[in-house]
N, C-alpha and C positions, 0 to 999 in steps of 0.2 A: 460400458454403459455409464452415463453420468450419474452421480449421486443426486437424489431428489431431496430438495430442501426448500421450504417456502422462502420467499423474499424476506419476510419478517425474521425467520430463524437465521437466515444468512446475515442480516443486518445485526442481529444479536452477537453473532460470532465476531463481526468487525468491531462492535463496541467492546466486547470482552478483550479482544486483542489490543485495542487502544488503552483500555483500563489496566492491562497487565504491563504496560510500559513502566520501567523504573521511574520513580518520581523525578530523579535528576535529569532524565531525558525528556520526560513530558513537560517539565518546566521550561525547556529551551525551544519547544515547538510553538511558534507564534505565527498567526495569520496563515494557517493551513487548514483547508477543509478536506475531509475525506468523504468521497462519494462512491456509491456503488452503481455501476452501469450494467445492464444486462449483457451486452456484448462489447467486444473490443472494436476499435476502428477498423474499417475495411483495409486500410493500408498496412496494418499490422495485426492480423486476426488471431494470432496465437498468444498475445500478451495476457498475462494474469493481472498485471497492474502497471501503473505508470505514474511517475512524479511529473507534474506540469508546473514548473515555476523556476525561480532563480535560487540556486543553492546558497546557503548562508556564506559559504566560502567565496562566492563570486559576486556578492552584492557590493554595490558602491556604498560609501559612508552615508550618502544622502538618500538611500533606498527607503522610500516611504510613500504612502498614498496609493500604492498599487492594489489591484484586486488580490485576494488571497491566493497563495499557491494552492494547487489541488493535487490530491492523491486520488486516482481513479482505480477502483478494483472492479474487475470484470467477472461478474457472478457466473455466467454460463461457462466460461473457460475454466474457472476454478473448480466448478462442480464436475466438468468433464475430465479434468486432470486427475481427479481423485477416485479411489475405489471404495471409500467408506466415509461416513460422517466424521469419524475421528480424524481421518486424513484431511478432510476439508478444514476442520478446525485448525489443525497444525499448519496447513498451507496458507490459510488466511493470516495466521499469526506471522508466518515467515514473510509473506508478501507485504504486510503492513510494515514490519520492521525494515524490510528491503527498501521500500519506497520512502520511509522516514529517513533512512540512512542517506538517500540521495538528497533530501532536504538539507542535510548536514554536509553535503559535498563528498560523500564516500562513493567511490566509483564501483562498477561491477566487478572489476578484478579483485579489489579488496573485499567486497562482499562475498565473493567466491571463496577466498581464503578463510573467511569467518564462518562459512557454511550457510550463507543467506542468498545464494545465487539462484 
């Protein structure tokens, strides 16, 4: 049974996860917006989150003027994935870090090694 949490409370968890990023990491995240969506896209309904953009390691030197990269978090999936409010908080933190890592060009295999898969 999914954990019940209001959209505002869920958004606060996302804000807390972003605020908890180390300053040296947060300073390097530019032109990225973090959005919460109720559900994942139909073509990949089990996603907890996704990075939609061009990783810093793949950008051309003249990369500028584009729309911001996006990190999408899927609230319903995160709530259904967890058994407690504490687990939701932890999973939101892990998912935020996971998707920001993709912004820096870190792939899923390395994230798995680091415990963020």
